[in-house]
N, C-alpha and C positions, 0 to 999 in steps of 0.2 A: 161634356158628356154626349153631345150630339155626334161627335166623331166616333166615340166608342160604340154608340148605338148603331151608327151606320156600318161599322166594321162587323158588329154582331149580326146585323141583318144580311150583309153580303155573304158572310160565312154560313148563315142559316140557309140562304138560297142555294149555296154551293153544296150543302149537305142534304138537300131534298132528295128523298128516295126516288129511284127511277120509275116506280109505279105511279108516282104523281107527276113526274116531269122527266122527259128524256134528256140526255146530255145536250143535244142540239137545242132544245127549248131552254134549258137552264143557262146555256151560254148566251142566248139572246136576252133572257131576262136579266142576267148578271150585268151585261154590258149596258143595257138600257138604264138600269138603276145607277150604274157607275157613272155614266157620262151624259145622260139626257136630262134637260130641265123639265121636259114633259114626256109622258109615257103613253103607250097604247093602253086601252081599257083592260086588256087581258093581263098586261104586266102590272097595272095598278092593282088588280085583284090579287095577284100573287104577292105583291108587296104588303097589302093589308093583311092577308092571311098569315104571312110570315111574322109581321109585327104583332098580331094578336097571339100567335103561338109563343113569341118571345115574352109577352106580358105574363102569360101563365108560367113560363119557364123561370123568369127572373123572380117572380113572386114566390113560387114554390121553392126556388133555390135558396131562399133565406132560411128555410126550415128543414129542407130535405137535402139529399145528396145532389150536387150540381151535375149537369150533363157532362160526361167524360170528355167531350170534345170542346165544349164552350164553358169554361169555368169562370164564373163571376163571384165566387165565394169570398175572394180576398178584397173585393171592393167594399168601401164603407157603406153603412146602411143608407145614409143620405144620398150616396151616389147611385145605389140600386133603386132607391125611391125615384130619383130623377130619371133613370132608365125606364122605369115603369111608366112615368108620365109621358116621356117621349114616345114610347111604343104605343101607348093608348091614343096619342095624337095622330100617329101615323096610321093606326088601324081604322081611323074614321075616314069616310070619303072626303077627299079634298078637291073642291070645285070652286070656280070663280063665283064670287058673291056670297060665299058661305062664311065670311068673316076671316078667312085665312089669307095669308100673304100671297099676292100674285107673283109667281115665279118669273113671269115674262117681264113685269114691271121692275122687279128686283134685279133681274139680269141687266136690263137696259140701263138702270140707274148706275150699276157698277161700270158698264162700258162708258157711259157719259162721264162719270167721275174720272175714269182712267185716262180717257182721251182728251177731255177738256175741249179746247177750241178746235181740236182736230176731228171732233165727232162727225161733222158733215162730210169729211173726207175719210171716213173710217175704212172704206174698202181699200183705199190706197195704203193705209196704215196696216191693215190685215195682210195685204200682199207683200209689203216690205218685211214684216215679221216672219212670214212664211218663206219667201224666196231668199232673203238676205241673212236670215238668222237660223230658223229651223232646218231648212234644206242645207245650209252651209255647215251645220253642226251634226250632220249625219242622219237627219230625219227626212230625207228626200222622198220617202214613200208616202208622206202625208199628202193627200189629194187637195188641190186648191178649193174646189167646190165644197167638199166636206168640211174643210177647215173654216171657210167663210161662214158656212151654216152654223158651225159651233160658235165662232166668235160673235156672230150676230144674235143668235137665239139660244145658244146653249144646247144644241142638238148635235151630238157627235155620232150616234149610232142609230141609223134608220135602216135596218136590214130587211124590213118587211114593208110592203105597201099597206098603209093603214092610216088611221087618224091618231095623231099624237096630241092629245088635249088634256090628259090627266096630269096634274101637277106632281112632280117628284118631290115629296116632302123631305126626303133625306138630304137634299141640298140646302134646305133652309135651316138657319140657326140664329141664335141671339148673340149680339155683340154689344159690349158696354161702350157707349159713346157719351160725350159731353154735350149737353144742350142747355144753353143759357146758364152755365156754371154748375149744372146738376148732372149727375151720372144717370143715363137712361139706357135701359136694355132695348135694343132695336132689332127687330126680326128682319132678316134679309138673306141674300146670298153673299157669302164672304170668301168664296174659294177662288180657284184659278180661272182667269178669263183671258189668258194669253198663250200659255204653253200647250194646252190641250190634253185631254185624257188619252189621246193616242199614244203618248209616251209610255203609258203603263204596260201595254201589251202589243202595241202595233208597229214598232219600228225595228224589231229584231226577231229573227226566226231561224230555226235550223233547217226549215224546209225551203231550199233554194229556189224552187219553182215559184214561190210567192214573191220573190225579189226580182223576177225576170223583167227585163226592160225591152221595149221596142221603139226604135227611133228616138232614143234618149228619154223616154217616158216609162214609168212603171206601169205594168199591165194590171197588177193588183194594187189595192189601196191599203192604207193603215187600218181601215175598218175591216177589210178581209183578213189581214194578218192578225188583228186583235181577236176576231172570232175564232180563227184556227188555233191560236195559242190558248185561249181560254177554254175552248172545247177539249183540247189535249190535256190541259191541267185538270179539268173536271173529270175527264175519263180516267186519268191517273189517280185522282182522289177517290173515285168510285171503286177502282180496282185495287188500290194501294200497291201499285207496282206489279200486279199479277194480270194475266189475261182474264178478261171478264168472266169467261166460262169456268175459271178455276177459283173465282172469288167466293168465299163462304163467310167472310167477316162482316159484310155490309148488312147488318140486321137493323131494320128501322126501329129507332128508339125515340120516344116522344116526337114522332114525325120526322126525325132526322136520321141520316146514316151514322153508323158507329164504326169508322175505320180503326183498325188495330194500331196501337202505338202512336196515336195522334191526339194532341190536345192543345188548346190555346187558353192560356190563363191571363185574365185581365187584372192589372194592378191599379191601385188608387192613383189619382191624378198627380199626387205629390210623392209618388213612390220612389223616384230616382234618388232624392236626397236622403231618404230614410232606409233604403236597402242595405247600406253598409252596416247599419245598426242591428240588422237581423242576421244571426249566425247562419241560418239556412241558406242565405243568398251570398255568403262569403265565397268569392272565386267560383261562382256557380254557373255563369253564362258562357257558353262556348262561342257564341256570336252575338255581337251587339251592333245594331244598325241605327244610324242617325240620319234623318233626312236633312236636306240643306237648311230647312227652316228650324231645325233643332240643333244645329251645329254649336249654338251658344251653350249647350248643355255639356260640352266637353269639360271634364273636370275630374278631380280626385276620386269621386264615388265610382266612376267607371272602372278604374283599375282595381278597386277593391271588390267589385262584383264580377270581373272578367276572370275566367279560368286561365291558368298559366299557358295553356296551349291554344287559347282562344284568339279571336280576331275582332277588331273594331272596324266597321265599314261606315264611311261617311260619304253621303251624296254631295257632289260638288255642284258648282253653279253653272254647269254647261248649258242647261236649258232654262235658266232664269234670264229671259230675253231682255229685260229692262236694264240689265247690267252691261257696262262697257267692257271691252277687253281688259283694260287695266283693273277694273273692279273685280272681274272674274279671276284674274291672276292674284289680286290681293286677297280674295276669298280663299284660294288654295293655300296661300302662305299663312293666313290666319288659322286655317284648319290644321295645318302641319304643326305650327307652333303650339296651338291648343292641345293637340294630341300628345306632343312631347312633354308639355307641362303636366299632362294628366298621367304620364307614365307609359306612353306607347311610342314605339319606333316605326317609321314607315316601312312597309313591305313593298319592294319594287320587283314586280314580275318582268319577264322578258318582253311582254306585250302589254303595257299598262293601259288601264281603262280610263279614258278621259272623263267618264261620268262619276266615278267613285274613287275615293282614296282608301287604301287598306292599311291597317296598322296592327302590330302585334305587341303584347305587353313586354315592357323592358324587363330583362333578367336582373333580379336584385344582386348587387355586388357580392354579397356574402355567398351566393350560390356558386360563383366562379371559384371561390377559394376552397370549396369542399373537395376533399380527396376523391378522385375517381369520377368526378362529375364531368359529363360530356355534353356538348351542345350540338343539337341537330338543326336541320333546316325544315321548315314546315311547308308541305305541299299545299297548293291552293285547294 
């Protein structure tokens, strides 16, 4: 539930009205919460304010109409209760010595566990992962100094001069571990410590000036590209595809913008296996996206909830740096086989994307026998 809570919080920050935060400020806040273990005090205040607002929203949402853009009404009551608990925890000031988990110690513990005996030579390990893996796989815009800062301390986006000392509670969660034969819930940081959050928004852009190089080195960094991309996305969200001066639909509702025709509905944690049993979700989704960590969910239920003209997109292991080349190829083969078994055929564009595999639902044999039936090709 911490993952859903984090997604809700990031969406809430994105929908903040411009009267309370400009697009520039929202982009900075969004990226800090997304990729920094510690925040500026101003960002920490914005996070706590958003968490407090979400406490009221989720609590009220159990009895009243949900917010049109952030719909949690389909979550189970215990899941919404857990969301309220998480948001109340995040709404409290999180400082060292207050009984909360130290994000710096939690981060360092993960790095030590990952590197083992190589910990004392960690800068050499960081350099190898960056130069021989990330840069070789198309992420050459990631800056060495910024990458080292993130690998060492979890600080990816430091766009302003300031003191970054406020713990980012959205990166902390619980994991069930075994201790002396018993299962114990351990609080800590369990996310990515190798690939970096720069991959989210910072390695691709349609603005070619951001990819300019001089003497073989990039002029701009992945941090610069991340900020430009997020700012453009927030601007598009704010205007809903219109020029800002023509936009009339962004009416602040419970502290959030209300863009026309946009909503995000959160489903229960066990929803995937249960969706085929619900008639309302039969062949409902036009696009289904699975991250590399969720590729094991490829199965029959996906075909039953995917619309006939829909697509299935699966993230590949291109940026899972701990995998060898053979393991990466094996992952692709496993994904293709799993998709075929689930009722999907590979879609092969002229210029395939090495980061994702795209599939379309297989056409049932009986449809080919129908008189007058024609088959078309789907554009991307």
